[in-house]
N, CA and C of each residue as an Amber inpcrd file, in Angstrom:
protein
   714
  60.3950000 -35.4610000  81.8800000  58.8930000 -33.8980000  82.4550000
  58.8850000 -34.2210000  83.6380000  59.1130000 -32.7460000  84.5640000
  58.9250000 -32.7340000  85.9550000  58.1440000 -33.2700000  86.2030000
  58.0510000 -33.3730000  87.9280000  56.4560000 -33.8200000  88.8760000
  55.6700000 -33.0410000  88.5250000  56.0160000 -31.7300000  88.8920000
  55.0660000 -30.3830000  89.0320000  54.8150000 -30.4600000  87.6340000
  55.0000000 -30.7760000  86.1060000  54.4810000 -30.5330000  85.0590000
  53.5790000 -31.6930000  85.6190000  53.9450000 -32.9500000  85.6840000
  52.8060000 -34.6020000  85.7170000  51.7960000 -34.0780000  86.3520000
  52.0730000 -33.4590000  87.6500000  50.7400000 -32.7400000  88.5610000
  50.0880000 -32.1400000  88.0630000  49.9370000 -31.2080000  86.8870000
  49.2620000 -30.0770000  86.4430000  48.8140000 -30.5730000  85.6480000
  48.7950000 -31.8560000  84.6000000  48.9180000 -32.4660000  83.9010000
  47.0550000 -33.2390000  84.2970000  48.0370000 -33.5660000  85.0780000
  47.0640000 -34.7120000  86.0290000  45.6750000 -33.5020000  86.9030000
  46.1380000 -32.9910000  87.0950000  45.0370000 -31.3300000  87.4870000
  44.0350000 -31.4840000  86.8830000  44.3470000 -31.1050000  85.0240000
  44.1620000 -30.4780000  84.4110000  43.2000000 -31.4740000  84.1810000
  43.7760000 -33.2220000  83.7100000  42.6720000 -33.9520000  82.9740000
  41.4860000 -34.3610000  84.9930000  41.6470000 -34.1380000  85.4480000
  40.5430000 -34.5260000  86.7260000  39.7310000 -33.2870000  86.2720000
  39.6920000 -31.5350000  86.4420000  39.4170000 -30.6750000  85.9050000
  38.2780000 -30.8260000  84.9660000  38.5730000 -31.4650000  83.5120000
  38.0790000 -31.5390000  82.4970000  36.8860000 -33.1800000  83.1520000
  37.4100000 -33.6590000  83.2910000  36.6660000 -34.6850000  84.0310000
  35.0900000 -34.6360000  85.1840000  35.7180000 -33.5180000  85.8340000
  34.9830000 -32.6220000  86.5120000  34.0850000 -32.0430000  86.0990000
  34.0850000 -31.3340000  85.0670000  33.3040000 -30.1700000  84.6070000
  32.5870000 -31.3270000  83.2950000  32.6380000 -32.2600000  82.6460000
  32.2230000 -33.3680000  82.0470000  31.5210000 -33.5520000  82.4790000
  31.2900000 -34.0920000  83.7000000  29.9900000 -34.9700000  84.4700000
  29.1110000 -33.9460000  85.0630000  29.6910000 -32.9980000  85.5810000
  28.5110000 -32.0560000  85.7040000  27.5970000 -31.7410000  84.3830000
  28.3240000 -31.2480000  83.3030000  27.6650000 -30.6870000  81.9370000
  26.8400000 -31.9440000  82.0460000  27.3260000 -33.2670000  81.7770000
  26.2480000 -34.6590000  82.0350000  25.2260000 -34.4660000  82.7200000
  25.1880000 -34.0230000  83.7200000  24.1980000 -33.9540000  84.9040000
  23.5090000 -32.7990000  84.1250000  24.0490000 -31.9270000  83.5220000
  22.8840000 -30.6770000  83.2650000  22.2650000 -30.6970000  82.0240000
  22.3570000 -31.1870000  81.6230000  21.9690000 -32.4710000  80.1280000
  21.0680000 -33.1970000  81.0740000  21.4800000 -34.2210000  81.4170000
  20.5590000 -35.1530000  82.2210000  19.6940000 -34.1660000  82.7120000
  19.2480000 -33.2220000  84.0990000  18.0120000 -32.8340000  84.6710000
  17.7590000 -32.0890000  83.0460000  18.0360000 -31.2730000  82.7040000
  16.9690000 -30.3570000  81.7080000  16.4340000 -31.0920000  81.0410000
  16.8670000 -32.2660000  80.4830000  15.8750000 -33.3190000  79.4340000
  14.9950000 -33.6730000  80.2730000  15.2470000 -34.0370000  81.6400000
  14.0920000 -34.4000000  83.0740000  12.9820000 -33.3530000  82.4450000
  13.6470000 -31.8900000  82.9490000  12.9390000 -31.3740000  83.3930000
  11.4890000 -31.0560000  81.9390000  11.9630000 -31.2000000  80.6390000
  11.0920000 -30.8180000  79.9700000  10.3210000 -32.4030000  79.3980000
  10.6660000 -33.7930000  79.8130000  10.0530000 -34.5210000  79.5570000
   8.9760000 -34.7960000  80.5640000   9.6920000 -34.9240000  81.8450000
   8.7330000 -35.0680000  83.0760000   7.7880000 -33.9440000  83.5420000
   7.9190000 -32.4930000  82.7170000   7.3860000 -31.6760000  83.1060000
   7.4960000 -30.5880000  84.5480000   8.8530000 -30.8430000  85.0160000
   9.4440000 -30.5630000  86.3320000   9.8650000 -29.2750000  86.1730000
   9.2130000 -28.3690000  86.8930000  10.3510000 -26.4790000  86.9820000
  10.8710000 -26.9790000  87.9960000  10.8710000 -27.7840000  89.0790000
  11.9990000 -27.5510000  90.0210000  13.2280000 -27.5800000  89.4860000
  13.0610000 -29.1710000  89.1520000  14.4740000 -29.5970000  88.1320000
  14.9080000 -28.4620000  86.9750000  14.0880000 -27.7060000  86.5230000
  14.8790000 -26.7740000  85.6820000  15.1110000 -25.8130000  85.9190000
  14.6040000 -25.2380000  87.2430000  15.3790000 -24.5750000  88.0240000
  16.5910000 -24.5700000  88.4290000  16.9920000 -25.9250000  89.1210000
  18.0090000 -26.4720000  89.4560000  19.0870000 -25.8040000  88.6040000
  18.9300000 -26.5330000  87.4370000  19.9140000 -26.7290000  86.1190000
  20.3510000 -25.3490000  85.9710000  19.3470000 -24.2190000  85.9930000
  19.3160000 -22.9890000  85.9090000  20.8000000 -22.4980000  87.2120000
  20.1560000 -22.4830000  87.9820000  20.7550000 -22.2790000  88.9880000
  22.2530000 -22.5560000  89.2560000  23.0430000 -23.8880000  89.0250000
  24.0850000 -24.4570000  88.8530000  24.9110000 -24.1100000  87.6270000
  24.3300000 -23.5420000  86.6980000  24.7520000 -22.9350000  85.4320000
  25.8560000 -21.6210000  85.3830000  26.0870000 -21.3340000  87.2240000
  27.2500000 -20.3030000  87.0010000  28.5200000 -21.7490000  87.5500000
  27.9330000 -22.5210000  88.2860000  29.2320000 -23.6000000  88.3730000
  29.7250000 -23.8960000  87.1630000  29.3330000 -24.3290000  86.4780000
  30.0300000 -25.1510000  84.8410000  30.6700000 -23.5570000  84.9130000
  30.6250000 -22.2660000  84.4530000  31.1760000 -21.0690000  84.0410000
  32.2820000 -20.9680000  84.8460000  32.3760000 -21.0220000  85.9470000
  33.4290000 -20.9790000  87.1480000  34.8640000 -22.1850000  86.4630000
  33.8330000 -23.1600000  86.6340000  34.7210000 -24.4130000  86.3670000
  35.6710000 -24.2440000  84.6640000  34.6800000 -23.4650000  84.1750000
  35.4120000 -23.0610000  82.7100000  36.6660000 -22.2550000  82.9790000
  36.4880000 -21.0630000  83.4780000  37.4750000 -20.1190000  83.6200000
  39.1010000 -20.7720000  84.0610000  38.5640000 -21.5210000  85.1210000
  39.7150000 -22.4650000  86.1120000  40.2430000 -23.2910000  85.1550000
  39.7260000 -23.4680000  84.0010000  40.7430000 -24.4260000  83.1760000
  40.7870000 -24.0700000  82.2170000  41.0010000 -22.8540000  81.6610000
  41.2390000 -22.0060000  80.4950000  42.5400000 -21.0230000  81.3860000
  41.8450000 -20.7650000  82.6800000  43.6460000 -20.1540000  82.8960000
  44.7570000 -21.2500000  83.2470000  44.3720000 -22.6670000  83.5420000
  45.1260000 -23.6490000  83.6910000  46.0290000 -24.0070000  82.5680000
  44.9640000 -24.0330000  81.6780000  45.9190000 -24.1980000  79.8970000
  47.1270000 -22.8900000  80.1200000  46.6830000 -21.9120000  79.9210000
  47.2660000 -20.4900000  79.7390000  48.0740000 -20.7980000  80.1510000
  48.4460000 -20.8810000  81.7690000  50.1310000 -20.9870000  82.7260000
  50.3920000 -22.3680000  82.3230000  49.8790000 -23.4860000  81.8450000
  50.4580000 -24.8810000  81.4480000  51.6160000 -24.4660000  79.9340000
  50.9570000 -23.5610000  79.6560000  51.3120000 -23.0570000  77.8850000
  52.5530000 -22.2040000  78.2730000  52.2520000 -21.0050000  79.0590000
  53.9740000 -20.1750000  79.3190000  54.1920000 -20.9030000  79.9860000
  54.4050000 -21.4060000  80.6940000  55.5820000 -21.8430000  81.9170000
  56.3380000 -23.4560000  82.0310000  55.1110000 -24.1730000  80.9480000
  56.2060000 -25.2720000  80.9900000  56.3560000 -26.1940000  79.0660000
  55.9170000 -25.2140000  77.9880000  56.6480000 -25.0870000  77.0460000
  55.9720000 -27.3710000  76.7150000  54.9120000 -27.4220000  76.6820000
  54.3330000 -28.8440000  76.2540000  54.7720000 -29.4100000  75.1770000
  55.4840000 -29.8810000  74.2370000  55.2970000 -30.7490000  73.4890000
  54.7450000 -32.4360000  72.9310000  54.5010000 -32.8220000  71.9340000
  53.8640000 -33.7700000  71.4050000  52.9530000 -34.0820000  71.7100000
  52.3800000 -35.2790000  72.9570000  51.6120000 -35.6580000  73.5350000
  50.7720000 -34.9980000  74.5190000  51.4670000 -34.4560000  75.2680000
  51.1190000 -33.3670000  76.6660000  50.6880000 -32.2500000  75.4760000
  51.4340000 -31.5160000  74.4770000  50.2690000 -30.8300000  73.7390000
  49.7690000 -30.9310000  73.1960000  49.5420000 -31.9830000  72.8340000
  48.0420000 -32.6290000  72.4210000  46.8940000 -32.4240000  73.2110000
  47.5650000 -33.3440000  74.1630000  46.3550000 -33.2470000  75.8070000
  45.8640000 -31.7550000  75.9430000  46.7930000 -30.8340000  75.5450000
  46.1590000 -29.1940000  76.5260000  45.9580000 -28.5540000  75.3240000
  46.1940000 -28.5690000  74.2880000  45.4850000 -28.3410000  73.3870000
  43.4830000 -28.9460000  73.2040000  43.8430000 -30.2720000  73.1400000
  42.6490000 -30.8500000  73.2360000  41.7010000 -30.1580000  74.6930000
  42.2560000 -30.2520000  75.4750000  41.9360000 -29.4110000  76.5040000
  41.0810000 -28.4580000  76.9930000  41.8850000 -27.9170000  75.9520000
  41.1510000 -26.0540000  75.6900000  39.9990000 -26.4450000  75.0390000
  39.9310000 -27.2620000  73.8000000  38.6660000 -27.4360000  73.0120000
  37.5560000 -27.8510000  73.8440000  37.9830000 -29.0560000  74.0130000
  36.8170000 -29.8750000  74.8420000  35.5860000 -28.7110000  76.4150000
  36.9550000 -28.0930000  76.8420000  36.4290000 -27.1440000  78.0190000
  35.3740000 -26.4780000  76.8840000  35.8700000 -25.5040000  76.4400000
  35.0780000 -24.0600000  75.5630000  33.8870000 -25.5070000  74.7130000
  33.7380000 -26.6840000  73.9420000  32.4240000 -27.0080000  73.9440000
  31.3770000 -27.3010000  74.9480000  32.3040000 -27.8780000  76.5070000
  31.5100000 -28.5600000  77.4270000  30.9290000 -26.7770000  78.0850000
  31.5060000 -25.9970000  78.0940000  31.0150000 -25.0780000  78.4450000
  29.5410000 -24.3340000  77.2800000  29.6520000 -24.7070000  76.6350000
  28.4660000 -24.3400000  75.5880000  27.2510000 -25.0690000  75.9890000
  28.1520000 -26.2400000  75.8070000  27.0590000 -27.1450000  76.3030000
  26.0130000 -27.2040000  77.5630000  27.0240000 -26.3960000  78.2870000
  26.2710000 -26.1930000  79.7110000  25.4080000 -25.1690000  79.5840000
  25.6370000 -23.9460000  78.4490000  24.9260000 -22.9890000  78.3100000
  23.4590000 -23.5000000  77.3300000  23.5710000 -24.0350000  76.4250000
  22.1660000 -25.4480000  75.5420000  21.8510000 -25.7360000  76.5320000
  21.7090000 -26.5360000  77.7600000  21.1200000 -26.9590000  78.7300000
  20.1880000 -26.3400000  79.1580000  20.6160000 -25.2040000  79.5580000
  20.4370000 -23.5950000  80.6520000  19.1670000 -23.4230000  79.5660000
  19.2220000 -23.3190000  78.7970000  18.0740000 -22.8950000  77.4930000
  17.4760000 -23.8750000  77.5600000  17.0840000 -25.2320000  77.5790000
  15.9160000 -25.6180000  77.5200000  15.3400000 -25.9650000  78.9410000
  16.1180000 -25.5920000  80.0010000  15.5850000 -25.4830000  81.5260000
  14.6260000 -24.4750000  81.1170000  15.2810000 -23.3910000  80.8890000
  14.6680000 -22.2250000  80.8460000  13.0670000 -22.3600000  79.7690000
  13.1860000 -23.0590000  79.2170000  11.9720000 -23.0870000  78.3810000
  11.0300000 -23.6990000  78.9780000  11.0340000 -24.6490000  79.8330000
  10.4260000 -25.6100000  80.6940000   8.8910000 -24.6350000  80.9450000
   9.3530000 -23.9250000  81.6640000   8.6190000 -23.0400000  82.3000000
   7.5260000 -22.1010000  81.4130000   7.6430000 -21.9970000  80.4560000
   6.3760000 -21.0600000  79.4230000   6.3850000 -22.5620000  79.5310000
   6.7720000 -23.6210000  78.4820000   5.7810000 -24.5250000  77.8150000
   4.6570000 -25.2460000  78.3390000   4.5910000 -24.9830000  79.4080000
   3.2020000 -25.4050000  80.3320000   2.3590000 -24.7950000  80.2080000
   2.0340000 -23.9520000  79.6420000   0.5370000 -23.5320000  78.5020000
   0.1880000 -24.5540000  77.6620000   0.9260000 -24.5770000  77.1240000
   1.2040000 -25.5800000  75.6980000   1.5010000 -27.1930000  75.8330000
   1.1130000 -28.0540000  77.1050000   1.3760000 -29.0960000  77.3070000
   0.7300000 -29.8690000  76.5930000  -0.4080000 -30.0080000  76.2300000
  -1.3520000 -31.0270000  75.4820000  -0.7720000 -31.4080000  74.4340000
  -0.5990000 -29.3990000  74.1900000   0.2110000 -29.8970000  72.4690000
   1.3640000 -30.9970000  72.0470000   2.0540000 -30.0470000  73.2570000
   3.7360000 -30.7600000  73.3060000   3.7730000 -32.4610000  73.8550000
   2.9020000 -32.8470000  74.7190000   2.8580000 -34.4670000  74.6320000
   2.2000000 -35.5270000  73.7440000   1.8370000 -34.8120000  72.5970000
   1.2260000 -35.4610000  71.1720000   2.6720000 -35.7130000  70.3640000
   4.1150000 -35.5780000  70.5540000   5.2340000 -35.0580000  69.9520000
   6.1840000 -35.8400000  70.7400000   7.1210000 -36.7600000  70.3330000
   7.4550000 -37.7660000  70.6060000   9.4410000 -37.3820000  71.0580000
   9.2160000 -36.6540000  72.4030000  10.7830000 -35.6840000  72.3170000
  11.5420000 -36.6510000  72.6070000  11.2110000 -37.8550000  73.4340000
  12.1930000 -38.4030000  74.7550000  12.7330000 -39.2290000  73.6140000
  12.9490000 -39.8550000  71.9820000  13.7760000 -40.2300000  71.1110000
  15.0120000 -39.0140000  71.1590000  14.9020000 -38.2900000  70.4430000
  15.2440000 -37.1210000  70.5110000  17.0370000 -36.9260000  71.7680000
  15.8030000 -37.0430000  73.1780000  16.5630000 -36.2280000  74.2230000
  17.4090000 -37.3410000  74.8780000  17.5020000 -38.5000000  74.4590000
  17.6270000 -39.7440000  74.8520000  19.2880000 -40.2560000  73.8670000
  18.1040000 -40.0830000  72.5610000  20.0500000 -40.0470000  71.7320000
  20.8900000 -39.2680000  71.9740000  20.6240000 -37.7010000  72.4170000
  21.7120000 -36.4800000  72.5010000  22.4240000 -36.7290000  73.9800000
  21.4960000 -37.4710000  74.9640000  22.0240000 -37.1370000  76.1480000
  22.7010000 -38.6280000  76.2520000  23.5270000 -39.6680000  75.2240000
  23.5890000 -40.9140000  75.0790000  25.1610000 -40.0950000  74.4920000
  24.8460000 -39.3350000  73.5840000  26.2730000 -38.6680000  72.7400000
  26.7990000 -38.1730000  73.7980000  26.0080000 -37.1340000  74.2490000
  27.1340000 -36.7700000  76.0720000  28.0830000 -37.4450000  76.7270000
  27.0060000 -39.0180000  77.2470000  28.2720000 -39.4200000  77.9410000
  28.9620000 -39.8240000  76.9350000  28.7040000 -40.7020000  75.8020000
  30.0050000 -42.0340000  75.4120000  31.0180000 -40.4270000  75.2930000
  30.8280000 -39.0830000  74.9610000  31.9330000 -38.4210000  74.4810000
  32.7350000 -38.2040000  75.6750000  32.2190000 -38.2130000  76.8140000
  32.8210000 -37.5510000  77.8020000  33.6130000 -39.3260000  78.3060000
  32.9540000 -40.2570000  78.5860000  33.1280000 -41.5300000  78.6300000
  34.7100000 -41.5670000  77.4720000  34.3000000 -41.2000000  76.7900000
  35.7010000 -41.3920000  75.7380000  36.5860000 -40.6570000  76.3380000
  36.4880000 -39.3200000  76.6450000  37.9040000 -38.9910000  77.2220000
  38.7210000 -39.1650000  78.3860000  37.4190000 -39.4020000  79.4590000
  37.7980000 -40.3650000  80.6780000  38.7670000 -41.4880000  80.5660000
  38.3540000 -42.1540000  79.5240000  39.0980000 -43.5190000  79.5940000
  39.9310000 -43.6500000  78.0610000  40.0260000 -41.9610000  77.5820000
  40.9440000 -42.2020000  76.5560000  40.3890000 -43.3730000  75.4900000
  39.2300000 -43.1110000  74.8210000  39.2020000 -44.3510000  73.8570000
  38.5560000 -43.8210000  72.3650000  39.4510000 -44.0390000  72.1490000
  39.0880000 -43.3110000  70.0950000  38.2970000 -43.7150000  69.7080000
  37.6630000 -45.0530000  69.8810000  36.2340000 -46.0990000  69.3650000
  35.0120000 -45.4300000  69.8530000  35.4620000 -45.0880000  71.0530000
  33.6880000 -44.2450000  72.1510000  33.6780000 -42.5850000  70.9600000
  34.7910000 -42.3990000  70.9580000  34.6760000 -41.0230000  69.9750000
  34.0820000 -41.2960000  68.9500000  34.4460000 -42.3010000  68.0380000
  33.8940000 -42.7290000  66.4870000  32.1830000 -42.9400000  66.8590000
  32.2080000 -43.6910000  67.4960000  30.3170000 -43.8800000  68.2110000
  30.0450000 -43.1190000  68.0290000  30.3100000 -42.0620000  69.0970000
  29.8880000 -40.9860000  68.8770000  29.2220000 -39.8210000  67.9520000
  30.7600000 -39.8770000  67.3060000  30.6690000 -39.2470000  65.4460000
  29.3760000 -39.8300000  64.6740000  29.2550000 -41.5690000  65.0070000
  28.5750000 -41.9130000  64.3890000  26.8770000 -41.4840000  64.0390000
  26.5620000 -41.2130000  65.1820000  25.7170000 -40.8160000  66.1060000
  24.9780000 -39.5190000  65.9980000  25.1840000 -38.5700000  65.5420000
  24.9140000 -37.2420000  64.9190000  24.3050000 -37.4990000  64.1150000
  24.6710000 -37.6460000  62.7600000  23.3610000 -37.9420000  61.1940000
  21.7110000 -38.5760000  61.8720000  22.2780000 -39.6560000  63.3080000
  20.5580000 -39.8150000  63.7250000  19.9840000 -38.9620000  64.4710000
  20.5460000 -37.8870000  65.2390000  20.0110000 -36.3640000  65.8290000
  19.4820000 -35.9340000  64.3780000  20.2940000 -35.5070000  63.7600000
  19.6020000 -34.6870000  62.9340000  18.4460000 -35.3600000  62.3340000
  18.6040000 -36.0100000  61.7830000  17.4710000 -36.6330000  61.0610000
  16.0040000 -36.9320000  62.2730000  16.4800000 -36.8790000  63.5490000
  15.4760000 -36.5580000  64.7630000  14.6880000 -35.2070000  64.5180000
  15.4450000 -34.4850000  64.5120000  15.3720000 -32.7190000  64.3820000
  14.4560000 -32.4440000  63.3690000  14.6220000 -33.1060000  62.1770000
  14.0780000 -33.1300000  60.8890000  12.8720000 -33.3920000  60.9650000
  12.5440000 -34.3160000  61.4600000  11.1720000 -35.1880000  61.7620000
  10.2590000 -34.7560000  62.4670000  10.5710000 -34.2140000  63.4030000
  10.2590000 -33.4800000  64.7500000   9.5620000 -31.9830000  64.0380000
  10.7290000 -31.2080000  63.6090000  10.4160000 -30.0590000  63.0720000
   9.0670000 -29.9060000  62.2880000   9.2780000 -31.4370000  61.4190000
   8.0670000 -30.8570000  60.5380000   6.7570000 -31.3530000  60.8190000
   6.7280000 -31.7600000  61.7930000   5.5340000 -32.6820000  62.5740000
   4.9210000 -31.5250000  63.9410000   6.0900000 -30.4960000  64.0180000
   5.6700000 -29.9960000  64.9980000   4.9280000 -28.1820000  63.8540000
   5.6380000 -28.2650000  62.8950000   5.5410000 -27.3670000  61.7540000
   3.5230000 -27.4250000  61.6680000   3.6210000 -28.9040000  61.0000000
   2.1740000 -29.1860000  60.7760000   1.1040000 -29.2230000  62.3320000
   1.6890000 -29.2080000  63.3180000   0.8230000 -28.6280000  64.1620000
   0.2360000 -27.9180000  64.5580000   1.2300000 -26.8330000  64.3020000
   1.4160000 -25.2960000  64.1690000  -0.2420000 -24.7640000  62.7180000
  -0.1360000 -25.2830000  62.1740000  -0.9030000 -24.3400000  61.1940000
  -2.3240000 -25.2520000  61.1860000  -2.3940000 -26.4150000  62.1870000
  -3.9380000 -26.4060000  61.8720000  -3.9620000 -26.6170000  63.2360000
  -3.1290000 -25.8440000  64.6120000  -3.3810000 -25.1640000  65.8540000
  -3.3520000 -23.7050000  66.0240000  -3.2100000 -23.0190000  65.1470000
  -2.9530000 -21.4410000  65.7360000  -2.3870000 -21.2500000  67.0340000
  -3.2540000 -21.6900000  68.2040000  -3.3140000 -21.5800000  69.4750000
  -1.4910000 -21.8940000  70.1070000  -1.0450000 -22.6050000  69.2190000
   0.1230000 -23.4900000  69.1850000   1.4790000 -22.8740000  68.8630000
   0.6790000 -21.8740000  67.9470000   2.1370000 -21.2830000  67.6010000
   3.4690000 -20.6890000  67.9910000   3.1210000 -19.9580000  69.1260000
   4.1470000 -19.6940000  70.2100000   4.6330000 -20.5720000  70.5860000
   4.2980000 -21.5280000  71.1170000   4.6630000 -23.5690000  71.9450000
   5.4110000 -23.6170000  70.5520000   5.0360000 -23.9650000  69.5180000
   5.3100000 -24.2860000  68.5500000   7.2600000 -23.6910000  67.9420000
   6.9820000 -22.4560000  68.0180000   8.4610000 -21.9640000  68.2360000
  10.0390000 -22.2070000  69.2850000   9.1170000 -22.1150000  70.4310000
   9.6250000 -22.5100000  71.6350000  10.1860000 -23.9240000  70.9640000
   9.3090000 -25.2200000  71.1250000   9.8620000 -26.0030000  70.9420000
  10.9290000 -26.0180000  69.3270000  10.4850000 -25.4000000  68.5730000
  11.5840000 -25.5840000  67.1550000  12.9260000 -25.3110000  67.7020000
  13.2630000 -24.1370000  68.8900000  14.0440000 -23.5100000  69.3150000
  15.1870000 -24.7780000  69.5930000  14.0770000 -25.1680000  70.9840000
  14.8990000 -26.2160000  71.3550000  15.4170000 -27.5550000  70.6960000
  14.5900000 -27.9030000  69.7200000  15.4630000 -28.4430000  68.8330000
  16.8730000 -27.8420000  68.6810000  16.7730000 -26.8590000  68.2670000
  18.1650000 -26.5260000  67.2260000  19.1200000 -26.6500000  68.7320000
  18.5790000 -26.1230000  69.6690000  19.7350000 -26.5910000  70.7570000
  20.2660000 -27.8800000  70.7610000  19.0080000 -28.7120000  70.8730000
  19.5540000 -30.3550000  71.3660000  20.6270000 -30.5610000  70.1530000
  20.2880000 -29.9670000  68.7800000  20.8210000 -30.9330000  67.7520000
  22.3960000 -29.8020000  67.7070000  22.8690000 -29.3600000  68.5980000
  23.5310000 -28.0350000  69.1080000  24.4650000 -28.7570000  70.0660000
  24.0400000 -29.4560000  71.1250000  24.3540000 -29.8820000  71.7470000
  24.8870000 -31.0670000  71.4060000  24.3240000 -32.2410000  70.0210000
  25.0690000 -33.1760000  69.4290000  26.1950000 -33.0830000  69.0080000
  25.9160000 -31.5890000  68.0040000  27.1720000 -31.0450000  67.3040000
  28.3540000 -31.2170000  68.4240000  28.1830000 -30.3660000  69.6890000
  29.4440000 -30.3680000  70.6790000  30.2540000 -31.6200000  70.9020000
  29.1160000 -32.5120000  71.1160000  29.5210000 -33.7350000  71.8920000
  30.4990000 -34.2080000  70.6750000  30.2250000 -33.9560000  69.2190000
  30.7550000 -34.6490000  68.1950000  32.1590000 -33.7470000  68.3530000
  32.1150000 -32.6070000  68.8060000  33.3450000 -32.1030000  68.0440000
  34.4100000 -32.0940000  69.6790000  33.6650000 -32.8290000  70.4600000
  35.0790000 -33.0580000  71.5510000  35.0410000 -34.6750000  71.1450000
  34.5350000 -35.7050000  70.8490000  34.9270000 -36.7450000  69.9680000
  36.2390000 -36.7090000  69.1740000  36.1180000 -35.6460000  68.3440000
  37.0660000 -35.5510000  67.2740000  38.5340000 -35.1420000  68.0670000
  38.4010000 -34.5350000  69.0930000  39.6160000 -33.9110000  70.3090000
  39.5210000 -35.0240000  70.5740000  39.0000000 -35.9350000  70.9960000
  39.6400000 -37.2040000  71.7470000  40.7900000 -37.7470000  70.8240000
  39.9690000 -38.0560000  69.6910000  41.0480000 -38.6670000  68.4210000
  42.0680000 -38.0140000  68.0090000  42.0970000 -36.5760000  68.3850000
  43.1160000 -36.2970000  67.7560000  44.4930000 -36.1700000  68.9950000
  43.5120000 -36.2800000  69.7280000  44.2840000 -36.7190000  71.5170000
  45.0260000 -37.8870000  71.0260000  44.1720000 -38.5380000  71.4110000
  44.6070000 -40.2130000  71.3940000  45.6060000 -40.8140000  70.4090000
  45.3830000 -40.5410000  69.2710000  45.4350000 -40.8740000  67.7740000
  46.7160000 -39.8290000  67.1950000  46.7050000 -38.5100000  67.4660000
  47.0350000 -37.5960000  67.0790000  46.6360000 -37.7360000  65.2370000
  45.5120000 -37.7920000  65.0610000  44.7550000 -37.9440000  63.6190000
  43.9150000 -36.7930000  64.1200000  43.5010000 -36.1950000  62.2780000
  42.3610000 -35.1090000  62.5000000  41.2130000 -35.5980000  61.9850000
  40.3330000 -35.4800000  62.5510000  38.7960000 -36.0680000  61.3990000
  38.0440000 -34.9410000  61.0850000  38.1880000 -34.8900000  59.8130000
  38.0500000 -33.2210000  59.1210000  36.1050000 -33.7890000  58.0870000
  35.8890000 -35.1770000  58.3030000  34.3990000 -35.2020000  57.9270000
  33.5980000 -35.7500000  58.6940000  32.9440000 -35.5880000  59.5100000
  32.2110000 -36.4850000  60.5960000  30.8830000 -37.2220000  60.4700000
  30.3830000 -36.6180000  58.4910000  29.3920000 -37.5860000  58.0290000
  29.6640000 -38.6160000  56.8570000  31.1290000 -38.7740000  56.8470000
  31.2940000 -39.2450000  56.0720000  31.2810000 -41.0300000  56.7220000
  30.6440000 -41.9370000  56.5000000  30.6980000 -42.8710000  57.6310000
  31.9180000 -43.9960000  56.5470000  32.0440000 -43.7420000  55.4370000
  33.3620000 -44.9300000  55.1840000  34.5240000 -44.1890000  55.3020000
  35.0930000 -43.4350000  55.9290000  35.6930000 -42.7320000  56.7910000
  35.6820000 -43.1100000  58.2350000  34.7300000 -42.8440000  58.5310000
  34.5980000 -43.5190000  59.8580000  35.0920000 -45.0060000  59.5160000
  34.6890000 -45.3650000  59.1580000  35.0420000 -47.2270000  59.6000000
  36.6450000 -47.5540000  58.9650000  37.0570000 -46.7320000  58.0870000
  38.5770000 -46.9620000  57.7310000  39.2000000 -46.7050000  58.7940000
  38.8170000 -45.6240000  59.8990000  39.6620000 -45.4050000  60.9740000
  39.5550000 -45.9190000  62.1020000  38.6430000 -47.1860000  61.9490000
  38.2030000 -47.9220000  62.8070000  38.9010000 -49.0360000  62.0380000
  39.1870000 -49.3990000  60.6040000  40.4570000 -50.4380000  60.9410000
  41.7330000 -50.4210000  60.9870000  42.0970000 -48.4640000  61.1220000
  43.0890000 -48.7370000  60.8760000  43.9250000 -48.7850000  62.5640000
  42.6430000 -48.6350000  63.4850000  42.9870000 -48.0250000  64.7660000
  42.9930000 -49.7120000  65.9600000  41.7060000 -50.6390000  64.5980000
  42.0450000 -51.6430000  65.2020000  41.7420000 -52.9740000  64.7430000
  42.2090000 -52.9250000  63.2570000  41.9210000 -53.7050000  62.2970000
  40.1730000 -54.1000000  62.0460000  39.9690000 -55.6290000  61.7540000
  38.4220000 -55.8700000  60.9410000  37.7610000 -55.7550000  62.2800000
  38.3030000 -55.6380000  63.7050000  37.2450000 -56.0170000  64.6500000
  36.8560000 -54.8710000  65.1070000  37.0790000 -53.6900000  64.4360000
  36.1060000 -52.4130000  64.7050000  35.0610000 -52.6680000  63.9750000
  35.0500000 -53.2730000  63.2050000  33.5130000 -53.2240000  62.4010000
  32.3790000 -54.3230000  62.9440000  33.6140000 -55.1030000  63.7890000
  32.3610000 -56.6700000  64.2770000  30.7380000 -56.1780000  63.7660000
  30.4210000 -54.9610000  64.7590000  28.8690000 -54.9760000  64.8620000
  28.1830000 -54.6730000  63.6940000  28.5020000 -54.6160000  62.6360000
  28.0690000 -54.1550000  61.3520000  27.4210000 -55.4470000  60.7520000
């Protein structure tokens, strides 16, 4: 491997980490703007969305340049393939954070209803997944990636439970229908954030272990993968 190629790969990793840090902040601020009723923070998220898009463009172009000029193989090839997919997922996560922030001002007239709904459990769970999956890439840690994937089902359960609660509130309070529909869409955006975090976790496992995880909802498969990677130590917390 030439020094120039090594520098390109280091620069690519650095950009992905920068992108991950930015998106993590976007998600955090979007959720805080919703939970804390902070339109100023919501506007900050929307104003910074262009930074995510610009970094996405730079990373994509860099990956294309490496493919064209360096012809990477083995682990280097896996890194670039994973970087392309991770970058795409991070960009979509930035869009979803934007969607959450954009909805905050429109929900203000329905604040009395929204505050009866325990949104913080779901926002905390999703943000934890986002942080874990980014950390798994930064640290080349497939075990963190597996932990991220195991959390996805819990987020789905939150979405279903909160969605049913919102529908019941809409039935009992017709004046809440507009706000309720907005909230249901937001729940879907949060669930999709968790899905993208899971996608990134899968790519980390592909890059670090050269393994493709095909069924993210198969707990037994996760446990088997942990045993294969770490022996019995991988399941000490169970």
